[in-house]
Every structure is written in structure tokens, then in C-alpha cells.
C-alpha positions as CSV (number, residue, x, y, z in Angstrom):
1,M,14.9,12.7,-4.3
2,D,15.3,10.5,-7.4
3,Q,18.9,9.2,-7.1
4,G,18.6,6.8,-10.0
5,A,19.1,3.0,-9.4
6,K,19.4,3.0,-5.7
7,S,16.1,4.9,-5.4
8,Y,14.3,2.4,-7.6
9,W,15.8,-0.4,-5.6
10,A,14.6,1.3,-2.5
11,E,11.1,1.6,-3.8
12,F,11.2,-2.1,-4.9
13,V,12.3,-3.4,-1.5
14,G,10.1,-1.1,0.5
15,T,6.9,-2.1,-1.4
16,F,8.1,-5.7,-1.4
17,T,8.2,-5.6,2.4
18,L,4.8,-3.9,2.7
19,C,3.1,-6.6,0.5
20,F,5.1,-9.6,1.9
21,I,4.4,-8.8,5.6
22,G,0.9,-7.3,5.2
23,Q,-0.4,-10.0,2.8
24,G,1.5,-12.6,4.8
25,A,-0.4,-11.6,7.9
26,I,-3.7,-12.1,6.0
27,C,-2.5,-15.6,5.0
28,A,-1.3,-16.3,8.5
29,N,-4.7,-15.3,9.8
30,E,-6.4,-17.8,7.5
31,L,-3.9,-20.5,8.4
32,L,-4.3,-20.0,12.2
33,G,-8.1,-19.5,12.2
34,A,-9.4,-18.4,15.6
35,D,-5.8,-18.1,16.8
36,G,-4.9,-15.8,14.0
37,P,-3.9,-12.1,14.4
38,G,-7.2,-10.9,13.3
39,L,-8.1,-7.4,11.9
40,L,-6.0,-5.6,14.4
41,G,-3.0,-7.8,13.8
42,I,-3.3,-7.5,10.0
43,A,-3.5,-3.6,10.3
44,V,-0.5,-3.5,12.6
45,A,1.5,-5.8,10.2
46,H,0.9,-3.4,7.3
47,G,1.5,-0.4,9.4
48,L,4.7,-1.5,10.9
49,A,6.1,-2.7,7.6
50,L,5.4,0.7,6.0
51,A,6.8,2.7,9.0
52,V,10.0,0.7,9.2
53,M,10.6,0.7,5.4
54,I,9.8,4.4,5.0
55,S,12.2,5.3,7.9
56,A,14.8,3.1,6.3
57,F,14.5,4.4,2.7
58,G,13.3,7.9,3.2
59,A,16.7,9.4,2.5
60,T,17.2,7.1,-0.6
61,S,14.0,7.5,-2.5
62,G,11.6,9.6,-0.4
63,G,10.0,6.3,0.7
64,H,7.0,6.5,-1.5
65,L,6.2,2.8,-1.6
66,N,2.9,3.6,-3.3
67,P,2.0,4.7,-6.8
68,A,-0.6,7.1,-5.2
69,V,2.0,8.9,-3.2
70,T,4.2,9.2,-6.3
71,F,1.3,10.5,-8.2
72,G,0.9,13.3,-5.5
73,F,4.5,14.3,-6.1
74,L,3.8,14.2,-9.9
75,V,0.7,16.5,-9.9
76,T,2.3,19.0,-7.7
77,G,5.5,19.3,-9.8
78,R,7.9,17.7,-7.2
79,Q,8.6,14.7,-9.5
80,S,9.0,14.4,-13.3
81,V,7.0,12.0,-15.5
82,P,10.0,9.8,-16.4
83,S,11.1,9.5,-12.7
84,A,7.4,8.8,-11.6
85,I,7.1,6.0,-14.2
86,K,10.3,4.4,-12.9
87,Y,9.1,4.6,-9.3
88,W,5.8,3.0,-10.4
89,I,7.6,0.1,-12.2
90,S,9.7,-0.5,-9.1
91,Q,6.7,-0.4,-6.7
92,I,4.6,-2.8,-8.9
93,A,7.5,-5.2,-9.4
94,G,8.1,-5.3,-5.7
95,A,4.4,-6.1,-5.1
96,V,4.4,-8.9,-7.6
97,V,7.5,-10.5,-6.5
98,A,6.3,-10.4,-2.9
99,S,3.0,-11.9,-3.9
100,W,4.6,-14.7,-5.9
101,L,6.9,-15.6,-3.0
102,L,4.0,-16.0,-0.6
103,T,2.6,-18.7,-2.9
104,L,5.8,-20.6,-1.9
105,V,5.6,-19.9,1.8
106,F,1.9,-20.8,2.5
107,P,0.0,-23.9,1.4
108,G,-2.0,-23.4,-1.7
109,A,-5.4,-23.9,0.0
110,I,-4.5,-21.1,2.4
111,W,-3.4,-18.4,0.1
112,Q,-6.1,-19.2,-2.5
113,A,-8.8,-18.9,0.2
114,V,-7.8,-15.3,0.8
115,R,-6.6,-14.7,-2.6
116,L,-3.1,-13.6,-1.2
117,G,-4.9,-10.8,0.5
118,A,-6.1,-9.2,-2.7
119,A,-8.3,-6.2,-2.2
120,G,-12.0,-6.7,-2.8
121,L,-15.4,-5.3,-2.0
122,S,-17.5,-6.9,0.6
123,P,-21.1,-7.9,-0.5
124,E,-22.5,-5.1,1.6
125,T,-20.3,-2.4,0.0
126,T,-21.4,-0.7,-3.2
127,V,-18.9,0.4,-5.9
128,M,-19.5,4.0,-5.0
129,G,-19.0,3.3,-1.4
130,G,-15.8,1.5,-2.2
131,V,-14.4,4.4,-4.2
132,I,-15.3,6.9,-1.6
133,A,-13.7,4.8,1.1
134,E,-10.4,4.1,-0.7
135,A,-10.2,7.8,-1.8
136,V,-10.7,9.2,1.6
137,M,-8.4,6.7,3.3
138,T,-5.7,7.4,0.8
139,F,-6.3,11.1,1.3
140,F,-5.4,10.7,5.0
141,L,-2.4,8.6,4.1
142,V,-0.9,11.1,1.7
143,T,-1.8,13.9,4.1
144,A,0.3,12.1,6.7
145,V,3.2,11.9,4.1
146,W,3.1,15.6,3.5
147,G,2.7,16.5,7.1
148,T,5.5,14.3,8.5
149,V,7.9,14.0,5.7
150,V,7.6,16.6,3.0
151,D,7.0,19.7,5.1
152,E,10.3,21.0,6.3
153,R,8.8,21.8,9.7
154,A,7.6,18.2,10.0
155,P,8.3,16.4,13.3
156,K,11.2,14.0,12.9
157,I,9.3,10.7,13.5
158,G,10.4,8.8,10.3
159,G,7.7,6.8,8.7
160,F,5.7,6.0,11.8
161,G,3.0,8.7,11.3
162,I,2.5,7.3,7.7
163,G,2.4,3.7,9.0
164,L,-0.2,4.8,11.7
165,A,-2.3,6.3,8.9
166,V,-2.3,2.8,7.1
167,L,-3.1,1.0,10.4
168,M,-6.2,3.3,11.1
169,G,-7.4,2.9,7.5
170,I,-7.4,-0.9,7.6
171,L,-9.1,-0.9,10.9
172,M,-11.9,1.0,9.4
173,G,-11.9,0.0,5.7
174,G,-10.3,-3.5,5.7
175,P,-13.7,-5.3,6.1
176,M,-15.2,-3.2,3.2
177,T,-12.6,-2.8,0.5
178,G,-9.4,-4.4,1.8
179,A,-8.2,-0.9,2.5
180,A,-5.4,-1.2,0.0
181,M,-4.8,2.5,-0.4
182,N,-2.1,1.6,-2.7
183,P,-2.5,0.5,-6.4
184,A,0.7,-1.7,-6.2
185,R,-0.5,-3.4,-3.1
186,A,-3.7,-4.2,-4.9
187,F,-2.1,-5.2,-8.2
188,G,0.5,-7.8,-6.8
189,P,-2.0,-10.2,-5.3
190,A,-4.6,-9.5,-8.1
191,L,-2.0,-10.6,-10.8
192,V,-0.7,-13.7,-8.9
193,A,-4.0,-14.9,-7.6
194,G,-6.2,-13.8,-10.5
195,A,-8.4,-11.5,-8.4
196,W,-9.5,-8.9,-10.9
197,E,-13.0,-8.0,-9.9
198,T,-13.5,-4.3,-9.9
199,H,-9.7,-3.8,-9.9
200,W,-9.9,-0.4,-11.5
201,L,-11.3,0.9,-8.3
202,W,-7.9,0.4,-6.5
203,W,-6.1,2.5,-9.1
204,V,-8.7,5.3,-9.5
205,A,-9.7,5.9,-6.0
206,P,-6.2,6.0,-4.4
207,M,-4.8,8.2,-7.2
208,L,-7.7,10.6,-6.8
209,G,-7.3,10.6,-3.0
210,G,-3.5,10.9,-3.2
211,A,-3.6,13.9,-5.8
212,L,-6.2,15.8,-3.7
213,A,-4.2,15.5,-0.6
214,A,-1.0,16.5,-2.3
215,I,-2.7,19.6,-3.9
216,A,-4.4,20.4,-0.6
């Protein structure tokens, strides 16, 4: 599916959209307080952004928009190492630019309070619990990718099955880990907001879950 520059641009724009809209919903929730969208609204924002962008760019890049999805393609031999690296760079760049722009959209006190929606463990969640949660949620997400996009017998529903997988993951895991399920989605706000606590978790666990789903 790698078609060169236009695929990398698609991965950049798609991941940018996911982060700008998803993290923006978290910031908006902080801004509005009791009138904010809440967990459901934040989950819907992430899910819709991903569904729309995967549907828009599926024919251009495959609509990965997530290093864990690309890693699944890599470990199953569907993508080469050089191509995967270029996808990863495009995805991470999209997340970083989106995170930076959000600092210009929302007041500093707002985005700093939620650290731009950076993933983080709740006080009640152990590191092991966080790893398991992120790995399992990403397993579901990448299973949705294979079942609705990769499989030639897949139903023609665009990216909406994948968006719903992200939505359900956030509804369950959002309060515990942030339910990033995506190393780029975790890296962008971590870099811009300086939220690095246990950051490795949102690389290791999604990559593990994505690889297991792809192999399965």
C-alpha cells in the first residue's frame, strides 16, 4: 500500500486529525467543566476522527494512523522495514504538530491541567495493569483492522469498525491509562506537555497487542 510521499502525507494528516480532535475534546472537557462532553464525548471524538480519516485515506496509505498497526503489518511481512519507518515518522510528526497547535487553541491553564490529553496511569492502576489494559485494547483495535480492512472478505464499512474499537477502548480504559492504544497518540502530547511518566508503557504494550493481533 506504500505509494511514497502521498502515503506518508496521508499518515501525517490522519494521525494529526486523531490527535487534534481527540486531545482537543479532552481540553474542551476541561474548559467546559460540568458542561463538557465527558468520557463518552471524548471517546466518540477519538472514534469518529479515526473512522473518518481511515475511510478517507484507506486507499492512499492503508489508513494505519498508528505505529502499532504498522508494526502488525511489519511482523507479518506485509510491509518492509524502510516503509514502516517512514510511516512511523509520518504518524509521530502528525501527533506532535497537532499537540503543538492545541497549545495555541486553548488557554495555557486548560491544556496544562490535562497535559494536552497525554496518556497516564491513574493512581489506582498498577504498571502491570496498565500494560495489560493497553495491550488488550490494542489487540482489539488491530483485530478490527484485520477483520474490516485487511481481509479480502471484509465488510465494506470503511474505517467505522476501527473507530468503534477505539471508542469502546476509551470507555473502558480511559480512566485507567488514557486508552491511547497508539504510541504516536501518546508521544505527541508527552513531548509538547512534558508528560513522560512511565512513557515506555504506551510503546511496549500497544506494539505487543498489535503484533499479537496481526499474527493471530
